[in-house]
N, C-alpha and C positions, 0 to 999 in steps of 0.2 A: 221714337226720331225715324222719318223717312226721309230716304235719300231719292233726289232726283239724279239720275243718272243719265248725262249726255255725253255728246260726242261734239257737240258746236255750242258756240255762245248763245244764248238766248236773251230775253227779256223776263228777268227773275224778278223784278219788282213787285208783282204781285204776292209773291210767295211769304209766307209766315217764318221769319229765319229760326225761331222757336220751334218749330215744327218740319221745318223742310231744310237738307241743306243739298245742296248741287254738287256730286261726285262727276268730274270731267275723265272720262276714260280713252284710250287709247291714244294718237297723237294729241301731247297737250303742247304743242306748240301756237297751238289760236284758242286758249282759255284765259275768262278774267283769273287775276291776281289773288282774287279771293275766293274759289273754288278749289277742292278739294279735288286731288289727283291720281290716278289710280296707277301714277310710275312712282310713289314715293312707299318708302317702308318695305315691307315683304309685300311683293306683286308678282304679277304676271303680266303685265301690262302691253310686251310686246306680241303675246297672241292674242291681242286685241281683235286683230283681223279674222281670226278663227271661230273665237270666244264670244266675242261681241260683246254685252253688257254683263256676260260671265266673271270677265278681269274685275269688274266694278263690285260683282256678289263678294268675289274671293277677297278685293281689297278691305271690302267691309268686315268680313270674318278673321282677318289678319291682322287689323290695325287698329281698331275699336274696341276700346274698353269699356265694357257695358254691365251694366245690373244684369244676371240672365233672367229676370221679370219684365225688363225692359221689351217693347214692342219695336222690332225695327222692321219698315217696309221698304220698297223699291218703287219708285216712281220711272217705269220704263221709259226711256227716251223722251219724255217730259210729257207724258199720260198719267194724269193725277184721280186720288180718288176724288169720286164726289158723285152728291144724290141725285146728281143728272146726265145719263150717260151719254145725251147727244152733246155733252160739252167735255167727254173725258180728252180729249185731244188738244193741244197744242193751242190751237183757235180754231175756233166755230166760225165762217162766214165772218172773220176778222174780232171777233168775243172772244175775251181774255176768259180761262176757266175759273170756277171759285172752288179752290181744294178744300179739303175738310181738313179741320184742325184734328188737332190730337187727341185731345180732349172730344168729339166726336166719332173719331176713331177707339176709342178703346170704348167707349159707350156700344159701342155695334158686336163686342165680342160676345 
């Protein structure tokens, strides 16, 4: 699973929900109801102003039960794994990125 770590609401409609899960970090008063939040369970969310996305990584470590052989990745603040580096940001000239599927990521190992 690849976690998209964000601190604001964004258009996530192009993400394959089987491969990407949004994790909202920091102040969670402005996130979509379906986003995971780093201020639940075992967390250090209050430290987000100092630690940034690390509060999300901590949350994943402490709250996600996974198979030890499973690949867990993060897309830092809506930057995705892609085969085209110029499209690695949220938008480039208004164009949405084409994030890699988990199957393709596994083949790159």
